[in-house]
NUDRENPA-179878 format. One record per residue (C-alpha): residue number from 1; residue in one letter; x, y, z. Coordinates in pm, 1 decimal, padded with zeros to 6 digits, always signed. Layout:
nr->NUM&rest->A&x->X&y->Y&z->Z
...
END
This chain:
nr->1&rest->M&x->+00002.2&y->+00001.6&z->-00019.4
nr->2&rest->L&x->+00130.7&y->+00323.3&z->-00085.4
nr->3&rest->R&x->+00189.8&y->+00523.0&z->+00237.2
nr->4&rest->A&x->-00054.4&y->+00811.8&z->+00333.0
nr->5&rest->S&x->+00085.2&y->+01171.3&z->+00293.5
nr->6&rest->A&x->+00242.5&y->+01410.3&z->+00501.9
nr->7&rest->R&x->-00028.9&y->+01663.2&z->+00418.4
nr->8&rest->A&x->-00327.0&y->+01437.1&z->+00233.9
nr->9&rest->A&x->-00528.9&y->+01598.7&z->+00499.7
nr->10&rest->A&x->-00403.1&y->+01837.8&z->+00592.7
nr->11&rest->V&x->-00505.6&y->+02244.5&z->+00523.3
nr->12&rest->L&x->-00459.0&y->+02434.6&z->+00245.3
nr->13&rest->A&x->-00068.2&y->+02506.4&z->+00195.0
nr->14&rest->A&x->-00162.7&y->+02853.7&z->+00059.5
nr->15&rest->G&x->-00472.9&y->+02858.8&z->+00278.5
nr->16&rest->W&x->-00471.0&y->+03200.2&z->+00362.8
nr->17&rest->L&x->-00505.0&y->+03242.0&z->+00038.3
nr->18&rest->A&x->-00828.1&y->+03071.9&z->-00037.6
nr->19&rest->G&x->-01091.8&y->+03248.5&z->-00133.0
nr->20&rest->C&x->-00882.5&y->+03537.0&z->-00220.3
nr->21&rest->A&x->-00795.6&y->+03480.1&z->-00519.4
nr->22&rest->A&x->-00916.0&y->+03546.5&z->-00895.4
nr->23&rest->Q&x->-01054.9&y->+03137.4&z->-00943.5
nr->24&rest->P&x->-01210.6&y->+03062.5&z->-01172.6
nr->25&rest->S&x->-01504.9&y->+02922.5&z->-01091.0
nr->26&rest->P&x->-01714.6&y->+02687.5&z->-01321.9
nr->27&rest->A&x->-02029.4&y->+02637.6&z->-01281.2
nr->28&rest->G&x->-02175.9&y->+02311.8&z->-01061.5
nr->29&rest->P&x->-01924.8&y->+02049.1&z->-00978.4
nr->30&rest->P&x->-01591.2&y->+01988.9&z->-01102.9
nr->31&rest->S&x->-01555.4&y->+01781.9&z->-01404.4
nr->32&rest->L&x->-01226.9&y->+01642.5&z->-01567.1
nr->33&rest->G&x->-01216.8&y->+01715.9&z->-01952.9
nr->34&rest->L&x->-00881.1&y->+01571.7&z->-02115.0
nr->35&rest->T&x->-00838.7&y->+01711.5&z->-02489.0
nr->36&rest->P&x->-00519.8&y->+01552.5&z->-02654.3
nr->37&rest->V&x->-00259.4&y->+01792.0&z->-02793.9
nr->38&rest->G&x->+00121.5&y->+01773.4&z->-02948.5
nr->39&rest->F&x->+00404.3&y->+01803.2&z->-02719.8
nr->40&rest->A&x->+00484.6&y->+02098.9&z->-02993.4
nr->41&rest->E&x->+00141.6&y->+02299.6&z->-02810.0
nr->42&rest->L&x->+00294.9&y->+02265.7&z->-02499.5
nr->43&rest->P&x->+00427.4&y->+02669.2&z->-02405.9
nr->44&rest->G&x->+00787.2&y->+02621.0&z->-02342.3
nr->45&rest->W&x->+00816.0&y->+02280.4&z->-02367.2
nr->46&rest->G&x->+01152.0&y->+02284.8&z->-02537.5
nr->47&rest->A&x->+01328.8&y->+02491.1&z->-02242.4
nr->48&rest->D&x->+01279.5&y->+02356.0&z->-01996.7
nr->49&rest->H&x->+01581.9&y->+02116.2&z->-01811.1
nr->50&rest->V&x->+01311.1&y->+01807.6&z->-01788.9
nr->51&rest->A&x->+01566.2&y->+01596.3&z->-01672.2
nr->52&rest->E&x->+01485.5&y->+01728.3&z->-01332.5
nr->53&rest->A&x->+01179.9&y->+01627.9&z->-01346.6
nr->54&rest->A&x->+01214.4&y->+01293.6&z->-01473.6
nr->55&rest->A&x->+01446.6&y->+01217.4&z->-01229.0
nr->56&rest->A&x->+01094.6&y->+01325.1&z->-00961.8
nr->57&rest->F&x->+00919.5&y->+01056.6&z->-01142.0
nr->58&rest->S&x->+01179.4&y->+00763.7&z->-01110.3
nr->59&rest->R&x->+01160.6&y->+00798.5&z->-00816.2
nr->60&rest->S&x->+00805.8&y->+00755.7&z->-00777.2
nr->61&rest->C&x->+00839.7&y->+00460.9&z->-01009.3
nr->62&rest->A&x->+01069.8&y->+00311.6&z->-00793.0
nr->63&rest->R&x->+00780.4&y->+00349.1&z->-00504.0
nr->64&rest->L&x->+00545.8&y->+00244.9&z->-00745.0
nr->65&rest->A&x->+00768.4&y->-00050.8&z->-00777.4
nr->66&rest->L&x->+00659.5&y->-00175.5&z->-00461.5
nr->67&rest->A&x->+00292.0&y->-00133.8&z->-00461.7
nr->68&rest->P&x->+00023.6&y->-00392.2&z->-00611.6
nr->69&rest->P&x->-00076.3&y->-00378.6&z->-00975.5
nr->70&rest->D&x->-00422.0&y->-00269.7&z->-00901.8
nr->71&rest->Q&x->-00339.3&y->-00005.2&z->-00634.5
nr->72&rest->A&x->-00582.3&y->+00274.3&z->-00691.4
nr->73&rest->L&x->-00372.9&y->+00592.6&z->-00788.4
nr->74&rest->G&x->-00652.0&y->+00811.8&z->-00842.5
nr->75&rest->G&x->-00791.1&y->+01019.9&z->-01189.7
nr->76&rest->E&x->-01123.4&y->+01032.6&z->-01339.5
nr->77&rest->G&x->-01217.7&y->+00848.8&z->-01731.5
nr->78&rest->E&x->-00957.7&y->+00886.3&z->-01918.3
nr->79&rest->A&x->-00687.6&y->+00925.4&z->-01676.4
nr->80&rest->A&x->-00781.8&y->+00672.9&z->-01477.7
nr->81&rest->R&x->-00813.8&y->+00459.2&z->-01778.0
nr->82&rest->R&x->-00454.0&y->+00496.3&z->-01837.4
nr->83&rest->G&x->-00255.0&y->+00591.3&z->-01548.6
nr->84&rest->G&x->-00491.1&y->+00479.8&z->-01202.0
nr->85&rest->Q&x->-00317.8&y->+00181.3&z->-01134.6
nr->86&rest->A&x->+00036.8&y->+00137.0&z->-01036.8
nr->87&rest->G&x->+00108.7&y->-00148.0&z->-01268.9
nr->88&rest->Q&x->-00008.4&y->+00042.1&z->-01568.7
nr->89&rest->W&x->+00353.8&y->+00282.7&z->-01483.6
nr->90&rest->S&x->+00551.1&y->+00022.2&z->-01533.2
nr->91&rest->A&x->+00675.2&y->+00016.2&z->-01890.5
nr->92&rest->V&x->+00776.6&y->+00398.3&z->-01885.8
nr->93&rest->C&x->+00858.0&y->+00391.4&z->-01556.7
nr->94&rest->A&x->+01130.0&y->+00130.7&z->-01665.0
nr->95&rest->A&x->+01229.1&y->+00349.5&z->-01914.6
nr->96&rest->A&x->+01282.3&y->+00643.2&z->-01720.7
nr->97&rest->R&x->+01509.4&y->+00459.6&z->-01452.9
nr->98&rest->A&x->+01740.0&y->+00402.3&z->-01752.9
nr->99&rest->L&x->+01784.7&y->+00761.5&z->-01825.2
nr->100&rest->P&x->+02143.4&y->+00928.1&z->-01801.6
nr->101&rest->P&x->+02107.2&y->+01152.9&z->-01536.2
nr->102&rest->G&x->+02139.0&y->+01505.4&z->-01624.2
nr->103&rest->D&x->+02053.3&y->+01433.5&z->-01973.2
nr->104&rest->D&x->+01786.6&y->+01685.0&z->-02087.9
nr->105&rest->R&x->+01770.1&y->+01585.5&z->-02459.9
nr->106&rest->A&x->+01761.5&y->+01184.5&z->-02343.3
nr->107&rest->A&x->+01433.7&y->+01264.1&z->-02139.7
nr->108&rest->R&x->+01284.2&y->+01490.9&z->-02381.3
nr->109&rest->L&x->+01271.7&y->+01191.8&z->-02624.6
nr->110&rest->L&x->+01132.9&y->+00927.0&z->-02381.9
nr->111&rest->L&x->+00855.9&y->+01136.7&z->-02296.4
nr->112&rest->E&x->+00768.3&y->+01248.5&z->-02655.3
nr->113&rest->A&x->+00794.1&y->+00898.4&z->-02722.2
nr->114&rest->D&x->+00605.6&y->+00744.1&z->-02429.6
nr->115&rest->F&x->+00379.6&y->+00968.1&z->-02297.4
nr->116&rest->Q&x->+00021.1&y->+01151.5&z->-02446.2
nr->117&rest->P&x->-00048.5&y->+01512.4&z->-02313.6
nr->118&rest->Y&x->-00343.0&y->+01631.6&z->-02274.7
nr->119&rest->A&x->-00484.6&y->+01960.0&z->-02195.0
nr->120&rest->V&x->-00652.0&y->+01954.0&z->-01892.5
nr->121&rest->S&x->-01014.8&y->+02176.0&z->-01768.8
nr->122&rest->D&x->-01283.1&y->+02171.2&z->-01518.8
nr->123&rest->A&x->-01613.4&y->+02182.4&z->-01651.9
nr->124&rest->G&x->-01462.2&y->+02290.8&z->-01964.5
nr->125&rest->R&x->-01258.2&y->+02573.4&z->-01828.1
nr->126&rest->R&x->-00877.4&y->+02563.9&z->-01886.6
nr->127&rest->R&x->-00767.9&y->+02844.7&z->-01700.0
nr->128&rest->G&x->-00697.0&y->+02794.4&z->-01301.9
nr->129&rest->L&x->-00551.5&y->+02883.3&z->-00994.7
nr->130&rest->F&x->-00190.0&y->+02797.4&z->-00890.4
nr->131&rest->T&x->-00048.0&y->+02851.3&z->-00496.6
nr->132&rest->G&x->+00244.6&y->+02747.7&z->-00295.2
nr->133&rest->Y&x->+00363.0&y->+02569.9&z->-00050.3
nr->134&rest->Y&x->+00710.0&y->+02482.9&z->+00127.0
nr->135&rest->E&x->+00843.3&y->+02365.0&z->+00417.0
nr->136&rest->P&x->+00934.3&y->+02579.7&z->+00736.4
nr->137&rest->E&x->+01239.7&y->+02572.5&z->+00933.1
nr->138&rest->V&x->+01116.5&y->+02698.0&z->+01272.4
nr->139&rest->A&x->+01343.3&y->+02713.9&z->+01647.3
nr->140&rest->G&x->+01213.4&y->+02511.6&z->+01848.0
nr->141&rest->S&x->+01353.7&y->+02233.7&z->+02224.9
nr->142&rest->P&x->+01244.2&y->+01886.2&z->+02338.3
nr->143&rest->Q&x->+01167.2&y->+02074.3&z->+02697.6
nr->144&rest->P&x->+00870.8&y->+02387.7&z->+02794.6
nr->145&rest->G&x->+01055.0&y->+02672.6&z->+02923.7
nr->146&rest->D&x->+00982.0&y->+03043.7&z->+02871.2
nr->147&rest->A&x->+01153.5&y->+03026.5&z->+02554.0
nr->148&rest->F&x->+00930.8&y->+02782.8&z->+02429.2
nr->149&rest->P&x->+00638.9&y->+02744.4&z->+02553.8
nr->150&rest->V&x->+00397.9&y->+02660.2&z->+02276.2
nr->151&rest->P&x->+00344.4&y->+02237.3&z->+02257.6
nr->152&rest->L&x->+00382.1&y->+02075.7&z->+01941.7
nr->153&rest->L&x->+00135.3&y->+01770.5&z->+01969.3
nr->154&rest->R&x->+00162.2&y->+01410.4&z->+01855.9
nr->155&rest->R&x->-00146.3&y->+01217.0&z->+01744.5
nr->156&rest->P&x->-00413.0&y->+01132.6&z->+01977.4
nr->157&rest->S&x->-00502.5&y->+00787.8&z->+01994.9
nr->158&rest->D&x->-00893.5&y->+00828.6&z->+02020.9
nr->159&rest->L&x->-00829.5&y->+01037.4&z->+01698.7
nr->160&rest->I&x->-00997.3&y->+00806.5&z->+01448.1
nr->161&rest->Q&x->-01006.3&y->+00915.1&z->+01061.2
nr->162&rest->V&x->-01317.4&y->+00820.2&z->+00804.6
nr->163&rest->D&x->-01292.2&y->+00776.6&z->+00399.9
nr->164&rest->L&x->-01624.4&y->+00852.1&z->+00363.4
nr->165&rest->G&x->-01583.1&y->+00669.6&z->+00031.2
nr->166&rest->D&x->-01593.4&y->+00327.6&z->+00216.7
nr->167&rest->F&x->-01950.7&y->+00401.2&z->+00301.9
nr->168&rest->F&x->-02073.2&y->+00619.7&z->+00036.4
nr->169&rest->D&x->-02002.8&y->+00564.7&z->-00392.0
nr->170&rest->D&x->-02079.7&y->+00961.3&z->-00390.7
nr->171&rest->L&x->-01840.0&y->+01070.1&z->-00144.6
nr->172&rest->K&x->-01551.1&y->+00922.6&z->-00290.2
nr->173&rest->G&x->-01247.8&y->+01127.5&z->-00214.3
nr->174&rest->R&x->-01419.0&y->+01272.4&z->+00117.2
nr->175&rest->R&x->-01282.4&y->+01232.6&z->+00427.0
nr->176&rest->T&x->-01301.2&y->+01331.0&z->+00833.5
nr->177&rest->A&x->-01201.4&y->+01278.8&z->+01154.4
nr->178&rest->G&x->-01339.1&y->+01259.7&z->+01542.6
nr->179&rest->R&x->-01398.3&y->+01018.0&z->+01784.6
nr->180&rest->V&x->-01636.6&y->+00796.4&z->+01958.0
nr->181&rest->E&x->-01834.6&y->+00897.9&z->+02244.8
nr->182&rest->Q&x->-02093.1&y->+00687.8&z->+02410.5
nr->183&rest->G&x->-02118.9&y->+00455.3&z->+02035.3
nr->184&rest->R&x->-02099.0&y->+00739.8&z->+01861.4
nr->185&rest->L&x->-01895.0&y->+00926.3&z->+01627.3
nr->186&rest->V&x->-01872.0&y->+01256.0&z->+01701.3
nr->187&rest->P&x->-01674.2&y->+01576.7&z->+01619.3
nr->188&rest->Y&x->-01330.1&y->+01595.5&z->+01701.9
nr->189&rest->Y&x->-01200.1&y->+01893.8&z->+01958.2
nr->190&rest->A&x->-01165.5&y->+02236.2&z->+01758.5
nr->191&rest->R&x->-00852.7&y->+02389.7&z->+01798.4
nr->192&rest->A&x->-00992.3&y->+02629.2&z->+02067.6
nr->193&rest->A&x->-01071.1&y->+02359.8&z->+02271.8
nr->194&rest->I&x->-00741.2&y->+02197.9&z->+02234.1
nr->195&rest->E&x->-00566.4&y->+02520.0&z->+02295.3
nr->196&rest->A&x->-00793.0&y->+02528.8&z->+02619.3
nr->197&rest->G&x->-00689.6&y->+02183.5&z->+02725.6
nr->198&rest->A&x->-00887.8&y->+01956.1&z->+02602.3
nr->199&rest->L&x->-00562.8&y->+01717.5&z->+02548.0
nr->200&rest->A&x->-00376.9&y->+01806.5&z->+02848.1
nr->201&rest->G&x->-00250.3&y->+01578.3&z->+03062.1
nr->202&rest->R&x->-00199.5&y->+01264.3&z->+02725.1
nr->203&rest->R&x->+00161.7&y->+01302.3&z->+02740.4
nr->204&rest->L&x->+00114.5&y->+01404.2&z->+02317.2
nr->205&rest->D&x->+00384.2&y->+01723.8&z->+02352.8
nr->206&rest->L&x->+00617.3&y->+01574.0&z->+02074.7
nr->207&rest->L&x->+00841.7&y->+01942.5&z->+02117.9
nr->208&rest->Y&x->+00783.9&y->+02243.8&z->+02185.9
nr->209&rest->L&x->+00808.7&y->+02587.4&z->+01999.4
nr->210&rest->A&x->+00851.4&y->+02950.0&z->+02075.2
nr->211&rest->S&x->+00583.4&y->+03104.8&z->+01911.5
nr->212&rest->P&x->+00156.6&y->+03001.1&z->+01859.4
nr->213&rest->V&x->+00164.0&y->+03162.5&z->+01541.7
nr->214&rest->D&x->+00494.3&y->+02924.2&z->+01441.5
nr->215&rest->L&x->+00279.7&y->+02605.1&z->+01526.7
nr->216&rest->F&x->-00013.6&y->+02798.6&z->+01319.9
nr->217&rest->F&x->+00198.7&y->+02772.4&z->+00990.1
nr->218&rest->L&x->+00365.5&y->+02506.1&z->+01075.6
nr->219&rest->Q&x->+00018.9&y->+02315.9&z->+01061.4
nr->220&rest->I&x->-00080.2&y->+02492.8&z->+00768.8
nr->221&rest->Q&x->+00212.0&y->+02321.9&z->+00573.4
nr->222&rest->G&x->+00183.2&y->+02050.8&z->+00741.0
nr->223&rest->A&x->+00532.4&y->+01953.0&z->+00775.8
nr->224&rest->G&x->+00893.0&y->+02102.9&z->+00855.1
nr->225&rest->R&x->+01200.8&y->+02142.5&z->+00992.2
nr->226&rest->I&x->+01246.3&y->+02234.5&z->+01415.5
nr->227&rest->D&x->+01573.7&y->+02396.8&z->+01499.2
nr->228&rest->L&x->+01686.0&y->+02257.4&z->+01880.0
nr->229&rest->P&x->+01901.0&y->+02463.9&z->+02120.2
nr->230&rest->D&x->+02179.7&y->+02224.7&z->+02058.9
nr->231&rest->G&x->+02234.8&y->+02206.3&z->+01717.9
nr->232&rest->R&x->+02021.1&y->+01919.1&z->+01548.2
nr->233&rest->V&x->+01735.6&y->+01944.0&z->+01319.8
nr->234&rest->V&x->+01420.3&y->+01700.7&z->+01412.7
nr->235&rest->R&x->+01193.8&y->+01678.7&z->+01114.1
nr->236&rest->V&x->+00828.9&y->+01641.7&z->+01169.9
nr->237&rest->G&x->+00549.3&y->+01561.2&z->+00893.8
nr->238&rest->F&x->+00150.5&y->+01546.8&z->+00923.8
nr->239&rest->D&x->+00024.2&y->+01255.7&z->+01133.6
nr->240&rest->G&x->-00374.8&y->+01329.6&z->+01158.4
nr->241&rest->Q&x->-00592.9&y->+01606.5&z->+01142.0
nr->242&rest->N&x->-00922.3&y->+01679.0&z->+01372.9
nr->243&rest->G&x->-01180.9&y->+01640.8&z->+01034.4
nr->244&rest->R&x->-01249.5&y->+02020.7&z->+01105.2
nr->245&rest->A&x->-01297.4&y->+02242.4&z->+00820.8
nr->246&rest->Y&x->-01062.6&y->+02486.7&z->+00717.1
nr->247&rest->V&x->-01120.2&y->+02830.8&z->+00747.7
nr->248&rest->P&x->-00861.6&y->+03058.1&z->+00603.7
nr->249&rest->I&x->-00787.5&y->+03334.6&z->+00830.7
nr->250&rest->G&x->-00630.9&y->+03534.3&z->+00512.5
nr->251&rest->K&x->-00997.1&y->+03564.1&z->+00384.4
nr->252&rest->L&x->-01162.6&y->+03639.5&z->+00679.4
nr->253&rest->L&x->-00907.0&y->+03958.5&z->+00759.7
nr->254&rest->S&x->-00938.3&y->+04034.1&z->+00400.0
nr->255&rest->E&x->-01332.8&y->+04088.2&z->+00415.0
nr->256&rest->R&x->-01269.9&y->+04290.0&z->+00763.7
nr->257&rest->G&x->-01063.9&y->+04518.8&z->+00596.7
nr->258&rest->Q&x->-00785.6&y->+04441.8&z->+00811.5
nr->259&rest->I&x->-00507.1&y->+04316.9&z->+00469.4
nr->260&rest->P&x->-00631.5&y->+04447.9&z->+00120.0
nr->261&rest->A&x->-00754.0&y->+04083.5&z->-00076.6
nr->262&rest->D&x->-00453.0&y->+04131.7&z->-00321.2
nr->263&rest->Q&x->-00179.4&y->+04188.4&z->-00050.0
nr->264&rest->V&x->-00310.9&y->+03846.8&z->+00142.5
nr->265&rest->S&x->-00024.4&y->+03633.1&z->+00219.2
nr->266&rest->E&x->+00168.0&y->+03425.1&z->+00443.6
nr->267&rest->Q&x->+00375.3&y->+03762.7&z->+00519.1
nr->268&rest->S&x->+00100.5&y->+03992.0&z->+00518.0
nr->269&rest->I&x->-00094.7&y->+03820.1&z->+00774.5
nr->270&rest->R&x->+00246.3&y->+03710.0&z->+01009.1
nr->271&rest->A&x->+00243.4&y->+04078.9&z->+01038.4
nr->272&rest->W&x->-00081.1&y->+04156.6&z->+01094.8
nr->273&rest->L&x->-00120.3&y->+03883.3&z->+01382.0
nr->274&rest->A&x->+00231.4&y->+04043.9&z->+01542.4
nr->275&rest->A&x->+00133.0&y->+04403.9&z->+01501.7
nr->276&rest->H&x->-00278.8&y->+04319.9&z->+01687.8
nr->277&rest->P&x->-00152.0&y->+04059.8&z->+01984.9
nr->278&rest->D&x->-00461.8&y->+04113.1&z->+02186.7
nr->279&rest->R&x->-00681.3&y->+03978.8&z->+01839.8
nr->280&rest->A&x->-00428.6&y->+03682.8&z->+01678.1
nr->281&rest->K&x->-00510.3&y->+03428.3&z->+01892.0
nr->282&rest->A&x->-00898.7&y->+03514.2&z->+01814.7
nr->283&rest->V&x->-00838.8&y->+03534.9&z->+01499.7
nr->284&rest->M&x->-00655.8&y->+03119.8&z->+01478.4
nr->285&rest->D&x->-00918.1&y->+03021.6&z->+01678.1
nr->286&rest->E&x->-01175.2&y->+03081.8&z->+01382.5
nr->287&rest->N&x->-01009.6&y->+02827.7&z->+01220.0
nr->288&rest->P&x->-01124.5&y->+02505.6&z->+01389.5
nr->289&rest->S&x->-00892.4&y->+02342.6&z->+01161.2
nr->290&rest->Y&x->-00604.2&y->+02153.8&z->+01407.4
nr->291&rest->V&x->-00266.1&y->+01957.1&z->+01300.1
nr->292&rest->F&x->-00084.5&y->+01637.0&z->+01439.5
nr->293&rest->F&x->+00268.6&y->+01545.9&z->+01398.7
nr->294&rest->R&x->+00534.3&y->+01324.9&z->+01425.3
nr->295&rest->E&x->+00895.7&y->+01264.1&z->+01385.3
nr->296&rest->V&x->+00983.1&y->+01218.0&z->+01077.2
nr->297&rest->P&x->+01368.3&y->+01015.0&z->+01099.9
nr->298&rest->G&x->+01592.0&y->+00900.2&z->+00803.0
nr->299&rest->L&x->+01572.3&y->+01237.8&z->+00563.2
nr->300&rest->R&x->+01871.4&y->+01342.6&z->+00442.9
nr->301&rest->P&x->+01876.5&y->+01787.9&z->+00462.7
nr->302&rest->D&x->+01851.1&y->+01805.3&z->+00161.9
nr->303&rest->E&x->+01499.6&y->+01582.3&z->+00061.8
nr->304&rest->G&x->+01231.6&y->+01744.0&z->+00116.9
nr->305&rest->P&x->+00944.7&y->+01622.1&z->+00316.3
nr->306&rest->P&x->+00755.5&y->+01293.7&z->+00191.6
nr->307&rest->G&x->+00425.4&y->+01317.8&z->-00026.3
nr->308&rest->A&x->+00157.6&y->+01102.4&z->-00075.3
nr->309&rest->L&x->+00332.5&y->+00893.0&z->-00256.2
nr->310&rest->G&x->+00594.8&y->+00808.5&z->+00032.8
nr->311&rest->V&x->+00891.4&y->+00972.3&z->-00125.5
nr->312&rest->P&x->+01058.1&y->+01306.4&z->-00072.6
nr->313&rest->L&x->+00941.8&y->+01605.4&z->-00228.9
nr->314&rest->T&x->+01160.0&y->+01778.7&z->-00473.9
nr->315&rest->P&x->+01165.9&y->+02175.4&z->-00442.2
nr->316&rest->G&x->+01027.1&y->+02344.4&z->-00783.5
nr->317&rest->R&x->+00911.5&y->+01988.2&z->-00963.4
nr->318&rest->S&x->+00704.2&y->+01837.8&z->-00670.7
nr->319&rest->I&x->+00312.5&y->+01956.4&z->-00686.2
nr->320&rest->A&x->-00007.5&y->+01857.2&z->-00530.3
nr->321&rest->V&x->-00348.2&y->+01787.8&z->-00668.7
nr->322&rest->D&x->-00646.0&y->+01655.1&z->-00662.7
nr->323&rest->R&x->-00659.4&y->+01261.2&z->-00687.9
nr->324&rest->R&x->-01041.6&y->+01257.4&z->-00760.4
nr->325&rest->F&x->-00881.6&y->+01428.4&z->-01114.1
nr->326&rest->I&x->-00500.5&y->+01407.8&z->-01121.5
nr->327&rest->P&x->-00315.0&y->+01069.9&z->-01068.7
nr->328&rest->L&x->-00053.3&y->+01030.1&z->-00853.7
nr->329&rest->G&x->+00271.5&y->+01008.5&z->-01000.4
nr->330&rest->A&x->+00156.3&y->+01140.1&z->-01316.8
nr->331&rest->P&x->+00376.7&y->+01370.9&z->-01500.0
nr->332&rest->V&x->+00231.1&y->+01738.6&z->-01546.7
nr->333&rest->W&x->+00358.9&y->+02006.5&z->-01772.0
nr->334&rest->I&x->+00217.1&y->+02367.9&z->-01591.6
nr->335&rest->D&x->+00210.7&y->+02687.7&z->-01771.6
nr->336&rest->T&x->+00162.2&y->+02969.2&z->-01523.5
nr->337&rest->A&x->+00367.1&y->+03258.2&z->-01373.1
nr->338&rest->D&x->+00649.4&y->+03304.6&z->-01083.5
nr->339&rest->P&x->+00545.2&y->+03518.0&z->-00771.2
nr->340&rest->L&x->+00856.3&y->+03723.5&z->-00757.5
nr->341&rest->G&x->+00804.8&y->+03900.2&z->-01072.9
nr->342&rest->G&x->+00584.8&y->+03771.3&z->-01267.7
nr->343&rest->A&x->+00800.3&y->+03616.6&z->-01505.1
nr->344&rest->P&x->+00638.1&y->+03248.9&z->-01691.4
nr->345&rest->L&x->+00656.2&y->+02951.7&z->-01484.1
nr->346&rest->R&x->+00617.2&y->+02666.5&z->-01712.6
nr->347&rest->R&x->+00801.0&y->+02353.5&z->-01650.7
nr->348&rest->L&x->+00756.6&y->+01964.1&z->-01604.7
nr->349&rest->M&x->+00631.5&y->+01884.5&z->-01246.6
nr->350&rest->V&x->+00525.1&y->+01566.9&z->-01102.2
nr->351&rest->A&x->+00231.6&y->+01478.3&z->-00902.5
nr->352&rest->Q&x->+00362.0&y->+01352.9&z->-00567.3
nr->353&rest->D&x->+00102.4&y->+01471.2&z->-00318.0
nr->354&rest->L&x->-00197.8&y->+01584.5&z->-00210.8
nr->355&rest->G&x->-00358.5&y->+01849.4&z->-00012.4
nr->356&rest->G&x->-00674.6&y->+01864.2&z->+00230.0
nr->357&rest->A&x->-00859.2&y->+02189.7&z->+00010.5
nr->358&rest->I&x->-00634.6&y->+02114.1&z->-00338.5
nr->359&rest->T&x->-00972.1&y->+02062.9&z->-00512.1
nr->360&rest->G&x->-01073.7&y->+02042.1&z->-00901.8
nr->361&rest->P&x->-00894.3&y->+01922.6&z->-01211.6
nr->362&rest->V&x->-00669.8&y->+02284.2&z->-01285.7
nr->363&rest->R&x->-00555.4&y->+02328.4&z->-00893.4
nr->364&rest->T&x->-00252.8&y->+02285.6&z->-00810.6
nr->365&rest->D&x->-00002.9&y->+02339.7&z->-00568.1
nr->366&rest->I&x->+00341.8&y->+02354.6&z->-00608.6
nr->367&rest->F&x->+00624.2&y->+02281.3&z->-00358.0
nr->368&rest->F&x->+00855.9&y->+02527.2&z->-00356.8
nr->369&rest->G&x->+01150.4&y->+02375.7&z->-00098.3
nr->370&rest->W&x->+01265.5&y->+02531.6&z->+00243.6
nr->371&rest->G&x->+01461.1&y->+02805.4&z->+00365.6
nr->372&rest->A&x->+01325.7&y->+03161.6&z->+00299.6
nr->373&rest->Q&x->+01372.2&y->+03221.4&z->-00101.9
nr->374&rest->A&x->+01107.8&y->+02879.1&z->-00084.1
nr->375&rest->R&x->+00879.0&y->+03052.8&z->+00231.3
nr->376&rest->E&x->+00875.4&y->+03374.8&z->+00005.0
nr->377&rest->R&x->+00795.5&y->+03240.3&z->-00286.6
nr->378&rest->A&x->+00557.6&y->+03022.1&z->-00165.5
nr->379&rest->G&x->+00351.8&y->+03319.8&z->+00060.4
nr->380&rest->R&x->+00322.1&y->+03484.4&z->-00251.0
nr->381&rest->M&x->+00229.3&y->+03198.5&z->-00505.8
nr->382&rest->N&x->-00133.0&y->+03285.3&z->-00618.4
nr->383&rest->Q&x->-00128.5&y->+03310.8&z->-00964.9
nr->384&rest->P&x->-00376.1&y->+03179.5&z->-01220.9
nr->385&rest->G&x->-00248.3&y->+02904.1&z->-01575.6
nr->386&rest->T&x->-00294.4&y->+02601.0&z->-01710.9
nr->387&rest->E&x->-00160.5&y->+02253.4&z->-01699.7
nr->388&rest->Y&x->-00137.1&y->+01931.2&z->-01924.9
nr->389&rest->L&x->-00152.3&y->+01602.3&z->-01772.0
nr->390&rest->L&x->+00093.0&y->+01332.6&z->-01949.9
nr->391&rest->L&x->-00022.9&y->+00993.4&z->-01965.9
nr->392&rest->P&x->+00125.1&y->+00656.0&z->-02083.3
nr->393&rest->K&x->+00080.1&y->+00587.6&z->-02432.0
nr->394&rest->P&x->-00145.4&y->+00257.6&z->-02530.9
nr->395&rest->P&x->+00132.3&y->-00043.7&z->-02575.5
nr->396&rest->A&x->+00151.5&y->-00073.4&z->-02973.8
nr->397&rest->G&x->-00065.7&y->-00323.4&z->-03100.2
END
């Protein structure tokens, strides 16, 4: 079986932007449309260093090779028929693993020979929304104290994750969580209740952070690097969410006239929270969603956190998608704009992750990595764009 994602049921990585972006809104429910195109129709196809994406794709292939051939990866319609099961990728994965490292020409030739690109649309609309996420790096401590008073919590034993699709076919892809009380599944404690002590005394403290704002944004990203006073770095990842709907506080602050809608970003929200310490907790508590963490050992410093396929994410090459429409592991060509300066951002990426509020066929979250530059790009990424799904060609004959 494939591993659960570090962010699979987490909140939207760029959640502070939700509702503020100029995102196309097709009438009715989302519906995947795929139109076959040639590689020459992919904007900027000849200029990208596609070998970087091929390397990320090969890492996914190594994981898919361990899965049963009928392991479901997602997708709808043609996407499911061509790439919705792990075994459908075995031939192209074998070819990708044989590529010379860093050879763009060889990677491009393989892609053009073995894949068919499709322009992706949602109920007939081509343009969608591209946001970004990153792996935060924050100061922390294994012991509580005046400098580190905020606990980072492990998953509680009574938290029950529910895949609603196991019970109702029309709810496939929908999940929730709760706890059992007198034989009934009831909603789990909301953020405000947890922070008021609903889980106190249960020895759930994993580490301690300096600021509740650091915790809040770490929960939005779903993974992070905790810098300890002795110089060690502990990697933590998503290990459950309380099932409560995510409420983007950026949208709330915009609606209340606190931050202009076109200026909502992690940076502007952090600045507002710092400038209004008497109101910060109340605003953050309006987002009832709460994420729990686990330590993720064994990762190299130059690797991203594990995504939905259980392989480390690659900065600038890994994306989170809605697997109801886009199969996990599939290459995706994106055509959008860089958030810093607006230059075209056209490159091959790989669907290796999920996000709880990444919904729809043309709704993509780009993993930008870690460090200050990744945080800046991810925090400001809020761009329209189009994308193209690459699926394996059917066997000859």
